[in-house]
SETI-942308 format. One record per residue: x, z, y of N, C-alpha, C in turn; residue in one letter. Coordinates in pm, whole numbers, plus 50000, padded with zeros to 5 digits. Example, Ala and Ser with C-alpha at 12.3 -4.5 7.8 and 13.67 -1.06 7.14 Angstrom:
<atoms>
    nx    nz    ny   cax   caz   cay    cx    cz    cy dolum
 51319 50780 49431 51230 50780 49550 51320 50780 49670     A
 51285 50708 49775 51367 50714 49894 51290 50787 50003     S
</atoms>
This chain:
<atoms>
    nx    nz    ny   cax   caz   cay    cx    cz    cy dolum
 34780 92050 79304 34774 92131 79182 34887 92234 79182     M
 34853 92358 79158 34953 92465 79153 35031 92459 79023     T
 35161 92471 79033 35245 92474 78913 35340 92591 78925     S
 35388 92637 78812 35480 92750 78807 35611 92703 78746     F
 35721 92757 78797 35852 92710 78755 35919 92636 78869     G
 36049 92630 78863 36128 92567 78971 36211 92454 78908     I
 36162 92330 78915 36231 92218 78849 36378 92204 78887     P
 36410 92226 79015 36550 92212 79058 36639 92315 78989     A
 36588 92439 78973 36666 92543 78906 36678 92514 78757     E
 36571 92466 78698 36575 92430 78556 36680 92323 78530     Q
 36684 92223 78619 36782 92115 78605 36924 92168 78619     S
 36944 92258 78716 37077 92314 78737 37119 92400 78618     D
 37025 92477 78563 37053 92561 78446 37099 92475 78329     F
 37028 92368 78303 37063 92278 78192 37200 92216 78214     V
 37228 92177 78337 37356 92111 78366 37474 92207 78353     Q
 37462 92327 78409 37577 92417 78407 37594 92487 78272     R
 37487 92489 78192 37493 92551 78060 37470 92448 77949     N
 37537 92334 77964 37516 92223 77870 37551 92262 77727     A
 37654 92343 77710 37693 92383 77574 37588 92473 77510     R
 37532 92563 77590 37425 92647 77537 37305 92562 77496     F
 37270 92465 77580 37157 92378 77548 37184 92297 77420     M
 37310 92273 77393 37348 92200 77272 37323 92282 77146     E
 37350 92413 77154 37334 92498 77035 37196 92562 77027     V
 37119 92557 77136 36987 92623 77139 36893 92575 77028     L
 36886 92445 76999 36796 92403 76889 36832 92465 76754     P
 36961 92478 76727 37004 92539 76602 36971 92689 76600     R
 36991 92754 76714 36958 92896 76725 36808 92918 76707     L
 36729 92831 76766 36583 92839 76752 36540 92818 76607     T
 36602 92721 76543 36569 92693 76403 36600 92812 76314     E
 36716 92875 76336 36752 92992 76257 36658 93109 76287     R
 36621 93125 76412 36529 93234 76449 36396 93216 76380     S
 36345 93094 76379 36218 93067 76311 36230 93090 76160     N
 36341 93047 76105 36362 93062 75961 36365 93208 75919     Q
 36427 93293 76000 36450 93432 75964 36337 93524 76010     I
 36280 93495 76126 36185 93588 76186 36039 93540 76183     L
 36017 93412 76177 35879 93361 76177 35844 93325 76032     I
 35822 93427 75955 35791 93408 75813 35701 93523 75768     R
 35651 93512 75647 35567 93618 75592 35655 93727 75532     T
 35631 93851 75572 35709 93962 75520 35664 93994 75377     L
 35759 93995 75285 35726 94023 75145 35766 94162 75101     T
 35855 94229 75178 35897 94365 75144 35793 94464 75197     E
 35732 94544 75111 35619 94627 75152 35655 94762 75213     P
 35780 94807 75200 35811 94944 75242 35819 94955 75394     D
 35810 95078 75441 35800 95108 75583 35921 95062 75663     Q
 36041 95091 75612 36162 95057 75685 36176 94907 75705     A
 36152 94830 75598 36162 94685 75610 36061 94631 75712     H
 35942 94688 75713 35839 94644 75807 35882 94668 75952     S
 35934 94789 75978 35975 94822 76114 36089 94731 76159     V
 36189 94714 76075 36303 94629 76110 36258 94485 76134     V
 36170 94436 76048 36124 94298 76060 36050 94275 76191     F
 35955 94364 76223 35874 94340 76342 35949 94375 76471     Y
 36049 94459 76464 36138 94474 76579 36210 94342 76606     L
 36242 94271 76499 36303 94139 76514 36212 94043 76588     G
 36081 94052 76561 35987 93968 76634 35986 94002 76783     R
 36001 94132 76815 36011 94171 76955 36136 94111 77019     L
 36246 94111 76946 36373 94062 76999 36365 93913 77033     V
 36308 93833 76944 36298 93690 76973 36205 93665 77091     I
 36101 93748 77104 36012 93736 77221 36086 93773 77349     E
 36166 93879 77343 36248 93916 77459 36343 93802 77497     D
 36403 93740 77397 36496 93630 77422 36426 93517 77498     F
 36306 93480 77456 36235 93371 77522 36194 93408 77664     M
 36159 93534 77686 36125 93580 77822 36248 93571 77913     E
 36364 93612 77862 36487 93606 77940 36522 93461 77971     I
 36510 93375 77871 36540 93233 77892 36448 93173 77998     L
 36321 93205 77993 36226 93152 78090 36263 93193 78232     L
 36297 93321 78250 36334 93368 78384 36467 93307 78430     N
 36565 93309 78343 36698 93263 78382 36701 93113 78408     C
 36624 93037 78332 36620 92892 78352 36555 92855 78484     A
 36484 92951 78545 36423 92928 78676 36494 93003 78787     N
 36614 93052 78759 36696 93113 78862 36676 93261 78885     G
 36587 93324 78807 36562 93467 78826 36656 93549 78738     Y
 36782 93551 78781 36884 93621 78703 36866 93770 78698     G
 36823 93831 78809 36800 93975 78810 36690 94014 78712     M
 36585 93934 78706 36479 93960 78608 36535 93951 78467     A
 36624 93854 78446 36686 93841 78315 36766 93964 78277     G
 36844 94018 78372 36923 94138 78344 36834 94257 78312     L
 36722 94269 78383 36630 94380 78355 36575 94371 78213     K
 36550 94250 78167 36492 94232 78034 36594 94246 77922     L
 36723 94233 77956 36826 94247 77853 36828 94389 77796     V
 36802 94488 77880 36810 94627 77833 36711 94655 77720     R
 36580 94627 77735 36491 94652 77620 36522 94565 77500     P
 36577 94444 77524 36615 94360 77412 36730 94424 77334     M
 36828 94477 77407 36940 94545 77342 36891 94668 77267     L
 36799 94742 77328 36748 94865 77265 36673 94833 77136     E
 36591 94726 77138 36519 94686 77016 36617 94638 76909     A
 36720 94566 76951 36821 94515 76856 36894 94631 76791     T
 36941 94725 76872 37017 94839 76819 36930 94925 76729     V
 36805 94946 76768 36714 95025 76684 36695 94959 76548     T
 36675 94828 76547 36659 94756 76420 36784 94767 76335     A
 36901 94747 76397 37027 94755 76322 37049 94895 76268     L
 37020 94996 76351 37038 95135 76309 36948 95168 76190     Y
 36825 95119 76192 36732 95149 76083 36769 95078 75954     L
 36844 94969 75962 36893 94908 75837 36994 95001 75770     T
 37063 95083 75850 37159 95179 75796 37094 95314 75763     Q
 36981 95342 75828 36911 95471 75809 36762 95446 75788     H
 36724 95381 75679 36582 95351 75657 36494 95475 75648     P
 36554 95589 75616 36476 95711 75605 36422 95758 75740     E
 36471 95701 75850 36426 95741 75983 36314 95652 76036     E
 36270 95555 75957 36163 95466 76002 36035 95542 76032     A
 36005 95643 75950 35884 95721 75971 35890 95797 76103     E
 36007 95852 76135 36023 95924 76261 36002 95830 76379     A
 36050 95707 76366 36031 95607 76472 35881 95582 76494     F
 35807 95561 76387 35665 95530 76399 35584 95649 76451     L
 35617 95769 76404 35541 95887 76445 35572 95930 76588     K
 35676 95873 76646 35705 95903 76787 35591 95857 76877     Y
 35504 95772 76824 35386 95730 76897 35301 95851 76936     H
 35301 95955 76853 35227 96077 76884 35282 96145 77010     L
 35413 96138 77028 35476 96196 77147 35422 96126 77272     V
 35412 95994 77266 35362 95919 77380 35214 95945 77404     H
 35138 95961 77296 34996 95992 77311 34979 96126 77380     Q
 35054 96228 77335 35043 96360 77395 35089 96357 77540     R
 35197 96284 77567 35248 96276 77704 35144 96211 77795     K
 35075 96111 77744 34968 96047 77821 34861 96148 77860     T
 34821 96230 77762 34718 96331 77788 34767 96435 77889     L
 34893 96480 77876 34946 96583 77965 34961 96532 78108     K
 35009 96408 78123 35025 96353 78258 34889 96331 78323     I
 34793 96280 78244 34658 96261 78297 34600 96394 78344     A
 34620 96497 78264 34570 96630 78300 34635 96681 78428     E
 34766 96656 78443 34839 96707 78560 34796 96641 78691     S
 34742 96519 78682 34700 96450 78804 34547 96447 78818     V
 34480 96525 78733 34335 96541 78746 34251 96429 78689     G
 34305 96357 78591 34228 96249 78528 34176 96297 78393     I
 34045 96285 78374 33981 96326 78250 33967 96205 78158     D
 34035 96208 78044 34032 96096 77950 33935 96119 77835     L
 33849 96218 77847 33760 96253 77736 33666 96140 77696     S
 33630 96055 77794 33540 95945 77761 33608 95838 77677     D
 33742 95835 77681 33819 95737 77603 33881 95800 77479     R
 33926 95925 77496 33986 95997 77385 33909 96127 77368     I
 33817 96133 77273 33732 96253 77255 33816 96380 77237     P
 33759 96492 77272 33829 96620 77263 33877 96648 77121     Q
 33797 96610 77023 33840 96632 76884 33967 96554 76854     T
 33977 96431 76904 34097 96351 76884 34215 96407 76962     Q
 34189 96458 77081 34295 96518 77161 34354 96640 77090     Q
 34266 96722 77030 34314 96840 76957 34394 96797 76834     R
 34351 96690 76770 34424 96640 76653 34562 96589 76692     E
 34570 96521 76807 34700 96473 76856 34793 96591 76882     I
 34742 96697 76944 34824 96815 76973 34871 96882 76844     E
 34783 96894 76747 34819 96956 76619 34926 96875 76547     E
 34909 96744 76542 35008 96660 76474 35140 96659 76549     Q
 35133 96662 76681 35255 96667 76761 35335 96793 76731     Y
 35268 96908 76724 35338 97033 76699 35407 97033 76562     Q
 35353 96957 76468 35413 96949 76334 35541 96866 76332     L
 35551 96769 76422 35665 96674 76414 35767 96692 76525     I
 35738 96769 76628 35823 96771 76746 35967 96813 76717     R
 35988 96895 76616 36122 96943 76587 36219 96837 76539     G
 36168 96723 76495 36257 96620 76442 36318 96532 76551     R
 36271 96548 76676 36317 96460 76783 36422 96528 76870     Y
 36493 96447 76945 36606 96496 77023 36558 96583 77138     R
 36618 96699 77147 36590 96794 77255 36713 96798 77347     Q
 36689 96797 77475 36799 96801 77572 36786 96926 77657     V
 36898 96997 77677 36898 97118 77761 36934 97081 77904     T
 36851 97123 77997 36877 97097 78139 37002 97173 78182     C
 37104 97105 78236 37228 97175 78274 37211 97270 78391     P
 37103 97256 78469 37083 97340 78587 37003 97467 78555     E
 36893 97450 78480 36806 97565 78456 36809 97616 78312     C
 36868 97536 78222 36879 97578 78083 36754 97558 78000     G
 36649 97501 78060 36526 97479 77985 36541 97357 77893     S
 36458 97356 77788 36460 97246 77692 36371 97132 77738     Q
 36430 97013 77745 36354 96892 77774 36324 96826 77641     L
 36201 96838 77596 36166 96803 77459 36143 96653 77440     A
 36165 96609 77317 36122 96477 77271 36177 96363 77356     D
 36307 96367 77385 36365 96267 77472 36384 96132 77403     M
 36383 96132 77272 36400 96006 77199 36344 96023 77059     S
 36313 95909 76993 36259 95914 76857 36366 95957 76757     W
 36491 95948 76795 36600 95992 76710 36685 96094 76784     T
 36755 96178 76710 36839 96278 76774 36963 96217 76837     K
 36985 96087 76813 37097 96015 76875 37044 95929 76989     K
 37120 95923 77097 37080 95832 77204 37131 95691 77172     D
 37097 95595 77256 37132 95455 77229 37284 95437 77225     V
 37355 95505 77314 37502 95493 77316 37560 95543 77183     I
 37508 95655 77132 37557 95709 77005 37527 95614 76890     A
 37408 95553 76889 37375 95456 76785 37467 95335 76793     M
 37494 95288 76915 37587 95175 76932 37726 95210 76881     C
 37770 95333 76911 37902 95375 76866 37909 95375 76713     R
 37803 95424 76649 37800 95425 76503 37802 95284 76445     E
 37740 95191 76516 37735 95052 76469 37857 94971 76511     L
 37948 95034 76585 38067 94963 76632 38040 94873 76751     G
 37939 94909 76831 37898 94825 76945 37918 94897 77078     L
 38027 94973 77090 38049 95052 77210 38054 94965 77336     Q
 38129 94855 77331 38143 94769 77449 38009 94704 77484     E
 37932 94668 77382 37801 94610 77405 37711 94709 77477     V
 37718 94836 77437 37632 94937 77498 37663 94954 77646     S
 37788 94941 77684 37824 94956 77825 37770 94839 77906     F
 37793 94717 77859 37755 94598 77936 37604 94574 77936     A
 37540 94592 77821 37401 94550 77807 37300 94664 77814     L
 37349 94787 77811 37257 94901 77819 37276 94979 77949     Y
 37396 95034 77969 37418 95114 78090 37411 95027 78215     F
 37485 94917 78218 37490 94833 78339 37353 94777 78375     Y
 37280 94727 78276 37150 94667 78305 37047 94771 78348     T
 37066 94897 78306 36976 95004 78349 36977 95019 78501     T
 37090 94989 78563 37101 95002 78708 37010 94906 78783     L
 36963 94801 78713 36876 94703 78778 36729 94724 78743     F
 36701 94815 78651 36562 94846 78617 36507 94948 78716     I
 36586 95051 78744 36542 95157 78834 36581 95124 78979     H
 36523 95195 79072 36555 95174 79213 36683 95249 79246     T
 36795 95182 79226 36927 95241 79247 36997 95173 79364     T
 37100 95238 79421 37179 95171 79524 37240 95040 79474     P
 37277 95038 79345 37335 94916 79288 37237 94800 79294     T
 37112 94827 79257 37012 94721 79261 36991 94671 79403     R
 36989 94764 79500 36967 94725 79638 37085 94646 79694     L
 37207 94701 79681 37323 94637 79743 37357 94504 79679     T
 37319 94485 79553 37346 94356 79488 37264 94243 79550     S
 37161 94278 79625 37076 94177 79688 37102 94164 79837     R
 37207 94232 79887 37239 94225 80029 37371 94153 80051     L
 37387 94097 80170 37513 94032 80204 37538 94045 80355     Q
 37667 94042 80390 37704 94048 80530 37713 93908 80587     E
 37653 93889 80702 37661 93761 80772 37700 93788 80917     T
 37714 93684 80994 37748 93701 81136 37636 93772 81211     T
 37516 93768 81153 37402 93835 81216 37380 93977 81163     D
 37472 94023 81077 37458 94155 81020 37423 94150 80873     G
 37359 94253 80823 37321 94261 80683 37190 94187 80661     I
 37190 94096 80565 37068 94022 80532 37043 94026 80382     T
 36921 93995 80346 36883 93991 80206 36919 93855 80148     F
 36979 93855 80029 37017 93729 79965 36894 93654 79918     K
 36874 93537 79969 36763 93453 79928 36808 93357 79818     E
 36712 93301 79747 36744 93197 79650 36773 93250 79511     G
 36817 93158 79427 36838 93188 79286 36959 93278 79265     A
 36954 93352 79154 37067 93439 79114 37128 93377 78989     Q
 37206 93273 79008 37253 93193 78895 37358 93265 78812     R
 37451 93332 78875 37554 93401 78798 37492 93514 78715     S
 37396 93585 78773 37327 93690 78698 37245 93630 78583     E
 37188 93512 78608 37110 93445 78503 37199 93412 78384     A
 37318 93359 78410 37408 93323 78301 37460 93448 78230     D
 37484 93555 78307 37528 93681 78247 37420 93735 78153     M
 37295 93729 78196 37185 93777 78113 37172 93693 77987     A
 37191 93562 77998 37178 93475 77881 37288 93500 77779     M
 37408 93530 77826 37516 93566 77732 37475 93689 77651     V
 37425 93791 77720 37383 93912 77652 37268 93889 77557     G
 37170 93810 77600 37054 93782 77516 37094 93703 77391     A
 37181 93605 77409 37228 93524 77296 37305 93613 77197     H
 37388 93702 77249 37466 93790 77163 37375 93884 77083     A
 37273 93941 77149 37178 94029 77080 37107 93956 76968     C
 37057 93837 76997 36981 93762 76898 37069 93723 76780     L
 37191 93680 76807 37282 93643 76698 37311 93762 76608     A
 37333 93877 76670 37361 93999 76594 37242 94038 76507     L
 37124 94031 76564 37004 94065 76489 36984 93972 76369     L
 37005 93843 76390 36986 93746 76282 37086 93771 76168     L
 37209 93807 76202 37309 93840 76100 37261 93956 76014     E
 37216 94062 76078 37171 94181 76005 37048 94152 75921     Y
 36955 94075 75974 36835 94040 75898 36872 93961 75773     H
 36966 93872 75786 37008 93792 75671 37058 93879 75557     N
 37134 93984 75593 37188 94074 75491 37081 94172 75442     R
 37008 94231 75534 36913 94338 75498 36799 94286 75412     Y
 36754 94167 75439 36641 94110 75365 36685 94017 75251     F
 36817 94014 75226 36871 93932 75117 36823 93787 75126     D
 36833 93730 75246 36790 93591 75265 36893 93491 75213     L
 37017 93537 75201 37124 93455 75141 37143 93320 75210     N
 37139 93321 75343 37170 93199 75418 37322 93189 75430     I
 37378 93094 75364 37524 93084 75352 37588 93058 75489     A
 37698 93129 75514 37782 93110 75633 37704 93128 75764     D
 37597 93206 75761 37518 93225 75882 37597 93296 75991     L
 37668 93403 75953 37744 93478 76054 37847 93390 76122     E
 37917 93309 76045 38017 93218 76102 37952 93119 76198     T
 37840 93064 76157 37767 92967 76241 37722 93029 76373     E
 37662 93149 76365 37610 93214 76485 37721 93252 76581     L
 37829 93307 76529 37940 93348 76614 38013 93228 76674     Q
 38025 93121 76595 38087 92998 76646 38006 92941 76761     R
 37874 92935 76745 37788 92879 76849 37787 92968 76973     D
 37790 93099 76953 37794 93191 77067 37920 93171 77149     L
 38030 93163 77081 38158 93144 77151 38163 93007 77219     Q
 38117 92904 77149 38118 92768 77203 38030 92758 77328     Y
 37914 92824 77324 37818 92812 77434 37866 92877 77562     A
 37942 92987 77551 37971 93066 77671 38119 93082 77702     W
 38207 93019 77628 38349 93028 77662 38377 92953 77793     T
</atoms>
């Protein structure tokens, strides 16, 4: 019978991260209490923040699954979108008026899909009728000015619609007081998403036979990813408690105490 998962790695993960396993049930209980509930606030900003929280807990479980089986590099790759979803949710609690811009950025992606398909000779008319394509273009032209535009330093041309907000993730982190977090969990982890020299050389090692590829589990990377994932989730739960007026007493103290205890 075919099975998935690596029991030996799971056992090692539990053993070396015994303190994390001790606090995990409490973290799970708080996550369910705060995020797995019926949303009662009807406005747009609360909805976006709430459901971004659902994405974050899903990201956390994906990272845990990979890291518990020794796939630390996969865990690091997944930390970046988790951090981005966390920061976006936190930022929107401070700027609820930008929730609409976040949602309408979907039009940018729709138009980009059409333009890229056109550039490579793919006709999407059977899936997206021409009338709908024209409507997407018209709506895009109405909203494009609200998104961040970047000037190419070499040719001076405008690179349009680079983000749903005029601030990049680093700027949002700086505003939220998360500068150090942005460096460790956003910039550094980006190096493992794309095909970079860093991603390649991190998987190579020198031996007596020359350069070889590192085989086996990436345990140190797995634990590094779990620290980042735990920190993101704790931060998100703190903000949700305040933003949604859940009034869970001493939650911030509990989450920070468990985070420090698990990974010190």
